[in-house]
C-alpha positions in Angstrom: 0.1 -0.2 0.0 2.5 2.7 0.6 4.4 1.7 -2.5 0.9 3.1 -3.9 0.4 6.0 -2.4 3.7 9.3 -3.1 3.5 12.5 -1.8 2.7 13.8 -4.6 -0.4 12.8 -4.0 -1.0 13.3 0.3 0.7 16.3 0.3 -2.6 18.8 -1.2 -4.8 17.2 1.6 -2.7 19.0 3.9 -4.4 21.9 5.7 -2.9 25.1 6.8 -5.6 25.6 10.1 -5.1 27.4 13.2 -1.4 27.9 12.9 -0.9 24.3 12.2 -0.4 21.4 9.1 -3.7 19.0 9.4 -5.6 16.7 8.1 -9.7 16.5 7.3 -10.7 13.5 8.4 -13.2 12.9 4.7 -9.3 12.4 3.5 -8.2 10.9 5.9 -11.3 8.3 5.7 -10.6 8.6 1.8 -6.4 7.3 2.6 -7.5 3.7 4.8 -10.5 2.6 2.7 -13.3 4.1 5.5 -16.1 6.3 5.7 -16.1 9.0 7.0 -18.4 8.0 10.3 -16.8 5.7 10.8 -13.2 7.3 11.2 -14.9 9.8 13.6 -16.7 7.0 16.4 -13.2 5.7 16.3 -12.2 8.8 17.0 -15.4 10.2 19.3 -15.0 6.0 21.1 -11.4 6.9 22.0 -11.3 10.8 22.7 -8.6 10.3 25.2 -6.6 9.9 22.6 -7.2 12.9 20.7 -6.6 16.1 22.7 -6.6 19.4 21.7 -2.6 19.3 19.8 -3.6 15.7 17.7 -7.9 17.1 16.9 -9.8 19.7 16.5 -12.7 20.1 15.4 -13.1 22.7 13.3 -15.1 26.3 14.2 -18.3 27.3 11.8 -16.2 30.5 10.2 -12.6 28.1 9.7 -15.2 25.6 8.3 -16.6 28.2 6.2 -13.1 29.8 5.0 -12.1 26.4 4.0 -15.0 25.6 2.1 -14.6 28.8 -0.2 -11.1 28.3 -0.1 -11.9 24.4 -2.6 -13.9 25.7 -4.4 -16.5 22.3 -3.6 -18.9 21.2 -6.8 -22.1 20.8 -5.3 -21.6 16.3 -5.2 -18.7 17.1 -3.4 -20.0 18.8 0.3 -23.0 15.9 0.6 -21.9 15.1 3.8 -20.7 18.1 4.6 -22.9 19.8 6.8 -20.7 19.5 9.9 -17.6 21.1 10.7 -15.1 17.9 10.8 -11.9 17.5 12.5 -8.4 18.3 11.8 -5.7 15.7 12.9 -2.1 17.4 13.7 0.9 14.6 12.7 0.7 13.7 16.4 -3.5 13.0 15.9 -2.5 11.6 11.9 -0.1 9.0 15.1 -2.8 8.0 17.1 -5.3 7.1 14.3 -3.0 4.5 13.4 -3.3 2.8 16.9 -7.1 3.0 17.1 -8.4 2.3 13.1 -6.2 -1.0 13.7 -5.6 -2.5 10.0 -2.5 -3.5 8.2 -4.2 -0.6 5.5 -3.9 2.0 8.4 0.0 1.2 9.8 1.5 1.5 5.8 -1.1 4.7 5.4 0.4 6.2 8.5 3.2 5.3 7.9 3.2 6.9 3.9 1.3 10.2 5.6 4.9 10.5 8.6 6.8 10.6 5.1 5.2 13.2 3.6 5.1 15.5 7.2 8.5 15.0 7.4 8.8 16.0 4.0 7.0 19.3 4.0 8.8 20.2 7.4 11.9 19.3 5.8 10.9 21.9 2.3 10.0 24.7 5.2 12.9 24.6 6.7 15.5 24.6 3.5 13.7 28.1 1.9 14.0 29.4 4.8 17.6 28.5 5.0 17.3 30.0 1.7 15.3 33.3 2.9 18.1 33.8 5.6 21.3 33.3 2.8 19.0 35.6 0.5 18.9 38.6 2.9 22.7 38.0 3.9 23.1 39.0 0.5 21.3 41.2 0.0 23.9 43.4 3.0 26.6 42.3 1.3 26.2 43.9 -2.2 23.6 46.9 -1.4 27.0 48.5 -1.3 28.2 46.9 -4.0 24.6 47.9 -6.3 24.1 51.4 -4.7 27.5 52.0 -6.9 26.8 50.9 -9.7 23.5 52.5 -9.7 25.0 55.4 -9.0 27.2 56.2 -12.0 24.1 54.2 -13.7 21.9 57.9 -12.4 24.7 60.1 -13.3 25.0 59.0 -17.0 21.4 58.7 -18.2 20.7 62.7 -15.9 24.0 63.6 -18.4 22.0 64.6 -21.3 24.5 67.6 -21.9 26.8 64.4 -22.8 25.4 63.1 -25.6 24.7 66.8 -27.4 28.4 67.2 -27.4 29.2 63.9 -28.4 30.5 63.8 -32.2 28.8 62.1 -35.0 30.3 58.4 -36.4 29.9 57.6 -40.1 30.4 59.7 -43.9 28.8 62.6 -43.4 27.7 65.1 -46.6 26.9 67.6 -45.0 29.9 70.0 -43.9 
């Protein structure tokens, strides 16, 4: 199963809500091959395993914002009368112990790899931004000199007027 599920398939299912990377119940249910209702039921039966930093239910405002961002078709809205559950990385890891199927374990491994890959990507982007800022500071002074010279050349209109013409001329 983990060979079939790729990071590219999972990463669009990861959303940024409440300053957390989360996956929604319906996406997880689809990956695990269970109904969303069954996944929610399993979570409710094991509520003590899902503290607020592992899982939360979207507020009405968050739910509406999320729905407006993904532009859902009418067929896609079926079953979305209630705000979904959002699972953080730790909550997704906890789901494998609640669902207890070989598929759940394999899917969790693929999801955890995706979270790790996204974290590495974000870290490398932060490092790249830091290096760019460092280069900007270093080269700002040098570029300022170049830009000043270009401005001086552009503003020196007299130099253009007094410049001798080049080429063959019939008039003296």
